C-alpha positions in Angstrom: 33.6 93.8 -13.6 33.2 94.7 -17.1 33.8 98.1 -18.8 32.3 99.8 -21.9 33.4 103.2 -23.4 30.6 105.0 -25.3 30.5 107.9 -27.6 28.6 109.6 -30.2 29.3 110.4 -33.8 28.1 112.8 -36.4 30.9 113.5 -38.9 34.4 113.9 -37.1 35.9 110.5 -38.4 39.5 111.6 -37.8 38.4 112.7 -34.0 36.7 109.1 -33.7 40.3 107.5 -35.5 42.1 109.2 -32.7 39.7 108.4 -29.9 39.9 104.7 -31.1 44.1 105.3 -31.2 43.8 106.5 -27.4 42.0 103.4 -26.3 44.4 101.2 -28.2 47.1 102.8 -26.3 45.2 102.2 -22.8 47.0 100.6 -20.1 43.8 98.8 -19.0 41.5 98.0 -22.4 37.8 98.7 -22.5 35.9 95.5 -23.2 34.1 97.2 -25.9 33.6 100.4 -27.8 30.0 101.4 -28.5 29.4 104.0 -30.9 26.0 105.6 -31.4 25.9 107.1 -35.0 23.6 110.1 -35.5 24.1 109.7 -39.1 22.8 106.8 -41.5 26.1 104.7 -41.8 29.4 104.2 -40.1 32.7 105.3 -40.8 34.9 103.1 -42.8 38.1 101.9 -42.2 38.7 102.4 -38.8 41.8 101.5 -36.6 41.7 97.8 -36.1 41.2 96.9 -32.0 41.7 94.4 -29.4 38.3 95.3 -28.3 34.8 94.8 -30.0 33.3 97.6 -31.3 29.4 97.5 -31.0 27.4 99.9 -33.6 23.9 101.6 -33.2 22.0 104.1 -35.3 19.8 107.1 -34.2 18.3 109.1 -36.6 17.0 112.8 -36.2 17.9 115.7 -38.4 18.7 117.7 -35.4 21.7 116.3 -33.0 19.4 113.5 -30.8 22.0 113.6 -28.4 19.9 112.3 -25.2 18.5 109.7 -27.4 21.9 108.8 -28.8 23.3 108.5 -24.7 20.2 106.1 -24.4 20.7 103.7 -27.2 24.6 103.6 -26.7 23.8 102.7 -22.8 21.1 100.4 -23.7 23.4 98.4 -26.5 26.6 98.4 -23.9 27.3 95.3 -22.3 29.5 96.6 -19.5 28.7 96.8 -15.8 30.8 100.5 -16.0 29.9 103.0 -18.7 32.6 105.5 -19.8 30.8 108.2 -21.8 33.7 109.8 -23.8 33.1 112.6 -26.3 34.3 111.7 -29.8 36.5 114.9 -29.7 38.4 113.5 -26.8 41.4 111.2 -26.7 41.6 109.2 -23.6 45.1 109.3 -21.9 46.1 105.6 -21.1 45.2 105.9 -17.5 41.6 106.8 -18.2 39.7 103.4 -18.4 42.0 102.0 -15.8 41.3 104.9 -13.2 37.7 105.2 -13.9 37.4 101.4 -13.4 39.3 101.0 -10.4 37.2 103.8 -8.6 34.1 102.1 -9.8 33.1 100.8 -6.1 35.4 103.5 -4.1 33.8 106.0 -4.3 31.6 104.9 -6.7 28.6 107.1 -8.3 29.3 109.2 -11.3 32.9 110.4 -11.8 34.2 113.0 -13.4 37.7 113.2 -15.1 39.5 116.4 -16.3 40.0 117.4 -19.9 42.7 119.3 -21.3 42.3 121.5 -24.6 44.5 121.1 -27.3 45.4 123.9 -30.3 45.4 123.1 -33.7 47.9 120.2 -35.1 48.5 118.6 -31.8 47.8 115.0 -33.1 48.3 115.4 -37.0 51.4 113.7 -36.2 50.4 110.7 -34.4 49.6 111.0 -30.3 52.5 111.7 -27.8 50.8 112.1 -24.3 53.9 113.6 -22.9 53.5 116.4 -25.3 49.8 116.9 -24.9 50.2 117.0 -21.3 52.5 120.0 -21.8 50.2 121.9 -24.4 47.2 121.2 -23.3 44.9 124.0 -21.3 42.8 123.0 -18.5 39.3 124.8 -18.9 39.5 127.8 -16.1 36.4 126.6 -14.3 37.1 123.3 -13.9 39.4 122.1 -11.0 43.4 121.1 -10.9 43.4 117.3 -9.7 46.2 115.1 -8.4 46.6 111.6 -10.2 45.6 109.6 -7.2 42.9 112.3 -5.7 39.1 112.0 -5.4 37.0 114.9 -4.2 33.2 115.5 -4.0 32.1 118.0 -6.7 30.2 121.0 -5.1 27.2 120.1 -6.8 25.5 117.9 -9.0 25.6 121.0 -11.8 29.3 120.2 -12.4 28.3 117.3 -14.4 30.3 117.7 -17.6 29.3 115.6 -20.5 33.0 115.3 -22.6 34.1 112.6 -19.8 32.4 110.8 -17.0 32.1 106.9 -15.8 28.9 105.5 -14.0 27.5 101.9 -13.2 25.2 101.0 -15.9 22.7 100.2 -12.6 23.3 103.8 -11.4 22.2 105.0 -15.1 19.2 102.9 -14.8 18.1 104.1 -11.7 18.3 107.8 -12.6 16.1 106.7 -15.5 18.8 107.6 -18.4 18.3 111.1 -20.1 15.3 112.7 -21.1 14.8 112.5 -24.9 12.4 115.2 -25.1 15.6 117.5 -25.0 16.5 117.6 -28.8 19.7 119.3 -30.1 22.2 120.9 -28.4 22.1 121.9 -24.7 20.0 121.2 -21.4 19.9 117.3 -21.4 23.1 116.6 -19.3 22.0 119.3 -16.5 18.8 117.5 -16.9 20.5 114.4 -16.4 22.4 115.7 -13.3 19.4 116.8 -11.7 17.9 113.3 -12.0 21.4 111.7 -10.6 20.8 113.9 -7.5 17.4 113.3 -7.2 18.3 109.4 -7.6 20.6 109.7 -4.8 23.6 109.0 -7.3 26.9 110.8 -5.5 29.2 113.0 -8.1 33.1 113.1 -7.8 36.3 114.2 -9.7 38.5 111.7 -10.0 42.4 112.2 -10.8 44.3 110.3 -13.4 41.4 110.0 -15.7 42.5 112.7 -17.9 41.4 113.1 -21.8 42.5 115.8 -24.3 39.9 117.5 -26.2 40.8 117.6 -29.8 40.9 121.2 -31.7 37.9 122.4 -33.8 36.0 125.7 -34.1 33.5 126.6 -31.7 30.8 129.1 -31.6 31.0 131.8 -29.0 27.8 132.7 -28.1 26.1 129.8 -29.7 24.2 131.4 -32.1 23.7 128.2 -34.6 21.9 126.7 -31.7 20.0 129.1 -30.9 16.4 127.5 -31.7 17.3 124.6 -29.6 18.9 126.1 -26.4 15.8 128.4 -26.0 13.4 125.3 -26.4 15.3 123.3 -24.2 15.9 125.7 -21.3 12.0 126.3 -21.6 11.6 122.5 -21.2 14.0 122.3 -18.1 12.4 125.3 -16.3 9.2 123.7 -16.9 10.5 120.4 -15.2 12.4 121.5 -12.4 11.4 125.0 -11.8 14.8 126.9 -12.8 16.7 127.9 -15.7 19.8 126.0 -17.2 22.1 127.3 -19.5 21.8 130.8 -17.9 25.8 131.5 -20.0 24.4 131.3 -23.4 20.6 132.9 -22.4 22.4 136.0 -20.9 24.6 136.3 -24.1 21.3 135.8 -26.1 19.7 138.6 -24.1 22.8 141.1 -24.1 22.2 140.9 -28.0 18.7 141.8 -28.0 18.1 138.2 -29.2 15.3 137.3 -26.2 13.6 138.9 -23.3 14.4 136.8 -20.5 13.4 136.7 -16.8 12.6 134.5 -13.9 9.6 133.2 -15.7 9.6 133.4 -19.4 11.8 133.9 -22.2 10.6 135.6 -25.2 12.4 135.6 -28.8 13.0 139.2 -30.1 14.6 138.0 -33.1 16.9 135.3 -34.7 20.7 135.6 -35.1 21.6 136.9 -38.4 23.9 135.3 -40.6 26.9 137.3 -39.9 26.5 137.2 -36.3 26.5 133.3 -36.6 29.7 133.4 -38.6 31.2 135.9 -36.7 30.9 133.7 -33.5 33.4 131.1 -34.7 36.7 130.7 -32.6 39.2 128.1 -31.1 38.2 127.0 -27.8 41.8 127.3 -26.4 41.2 131.2 -26.7 38.6 131.1 -24.5 41.3 129.9 -21.5 43.9 132.3 -22.3 
């Protein structure tokens, strides 16, 4: 059984370097790394690897996340696809654990992610230290290394780190490329998986570490994309997604939102966007 790791890149060269360093330290090496670049050129002078790196390029001013995942999956040769966000460092057991659970339980498998503070990998990657200082998202389960448990619903899909058979990816139809920019495409894919009968599980031992970078809460910088993609999801599935972001937009008077429609009342100001920046780990304290 062959295993491809797939990641999407726009900028974030240092994050990609650390992701590759994590793969180089894997107890079970991937058979390849497929990078979907959402930029004109590949990053130069990446670390040497014992596995090939395959590159594809996806155009689009807004982040074409769904299209980039589809291009990476189409280019990958592995029987198993491991999607890992570029700001994640895989633990030494991540690739192997996803590989050994490919048939039992099979389906789509989600691994845990610990959030790192600033500077955690500045002097190299010490996995024991990352285990000590990383913080788990409060809405995600703590899971033992050898544990496997079904998710409560397909809405649990977390795009930072997951594994799926290439055949199941195709069976679910990949991601809907009508979703452009931030938000909605993963929730739509989860609904496609459920419709296709692909089971979803949390898998222990497939830990990754989320590298520090500034985030926006609320996600004012993605306001237009979130509203557009939420409307698309509602039209497709008859319900809303991204209620967390929509609720924050509504509370701040940017939108009027009910069971049927979103009405834009105003755009976020430059001051609101600048003021929404924070470190992700502060959300978990």
